[in-house]
Structure formats: structure tokens, C-alpha cells
N, C-alpha and C positions, 0 to 999 in steps of 0.2 A: 851107246846112246847116252846122252847127258840127262841128268835129272832135271825135272822142270823147276824153274826158278820160283822161289817163294817170295811173296810180296811182303815188304816190311812197312808198307804204307798202312796206317791205321784206318779202320772203317769208320763210318759215321756213327755207328752204335758204340764204338769205343771212345770216340771224341766227345759225344754229348754228355755222358756222366762226368767226365773230367772238366768240361766247360761249366757245368752246373756247380761243381765243387769250387772252381776258381771264382765264379761269380758270387757264390755264397760267401766265400772268404773275403772277397773285396767289399761286399755289402756289409758284412759283419764288422770289418775293420773301419769302414766309413761311419757306421752307426756308433761304434765305440769311441771314435775320435770326436764325433759330435757331442756325445754324452760327457766326455772328458772336458771338452772346451766349455760346455755349459756349466759344469761343476766349477771349473777354474774361474769363470766369470762371476758366479755366485759368491765364491770365496773372496774375490777381488772387491766386491761391494761391501764386504765386512771390514776392510782395512780401516783402522781408526776407531772401530767399535769394540765393545766387550763381546767376548765369545767364550763359550764353555766347551772344552775339548775333553772327550773321553778317550782314554788310551787302552790298549790291549792288556796292560799289566796292572790293572786295578788302580791306576792313577788317573786323577782328573785335574784339569787346570782351568782356571777362569782368569782371563786377562784381556788386555787391549791388543788386538792383532795389528802388528806393525808391518809385516810382510810375509811372503811365502813364495815358493817356486813351483815348477811343474810337477814335482814329486810330493807336494803338499808338506814339505818341511816348512815349519812356521816359526816366526819370532813373535813372542808375546812380551808385553811390558806390564808392570804393576800386577804381578801374577799371584794368585792364591793357589797353592798346591794342596790337593786332598789325596791321601793315600790310605788304602785299607791294608792292614797287616794282621797277622794272627793275634797281636796284642790289642787291636782295635783300630779306630780311625784316627788319623793325625792330620793336622792342618798347619801350614806355614807359608809365609810370604817370601816372594823372590822379586827382585827388581826387574830382571829380564831373563828369558829362557829361550832356547832353541829346541823345538820338538821335531823328532824324526817322523816324517810323514808315513813311513811304512808301519808305524805303531799306532797311528790314529784310527779309531773306530768310528767316532761320531763327532760332528761339529754342530753346536747349537748356538746360532747367532743370538745375542742378547741374553743368553743364559746366565743365571746368577750363581750356579753351583748346586751341589747336592743338598737337598733339604731346605731350599730357599725359594 
């Protein structure tokens, strides 16, 4: 006598949690995309204006935003660079600089720099 066939079709109780997880993932992705688009729109409004950029590595830049990409890599002109080192704080001017977006911590539109 042959063994009874086992069903490989998932039950409703098995499908519902998976469906909830997929729906949550899709909603989360959609919300994150909306937030990213809003962030990029706000940065776009700053093009041509002075902006203060705080980086992860104790460096700060104040300059005129000329452009950026989806990764928030930015080009600044007429830049003042501030750096904190063990010897103290330093400040120097740069004509133009490209900042890596993965190192940006904070953007302050209209900011004048530290202590100003």
C-alpha cells in the first residue's frame, strides 16, 4: 500500500505572515523613497546659496553649493574649511571642493560656520 501523499501547498496561516512581511517591506521602501526625494528637493533649493556642511571627521565647510548628486556628493565654491586637530582648530580658504556624501553628517543652509 502506498503512503498518503503530503501536500506542499502552503496553508492560509503560513501565507498571511509572509504577506504581512512583504507588505511591510514594500511600505517601508516607499516611505524611505519619499523621505529621500524630499531631502534631495530641499538640498536642490540650496543651490547657489551658502551652506554649512559638518562632516564625520571633525571637518566643517562653509561655501556656495554649486551642485550635488543622489548620493549627496557636493561641489562647493568659495569655501572656508575648518578642521579640529590635536594641535587646535585651523581655518583655510579653498576655491572649490568636492565633498563625499557618505561622510556628510549635517547640512545647515545659510550657516556661517562655527562660532559665527
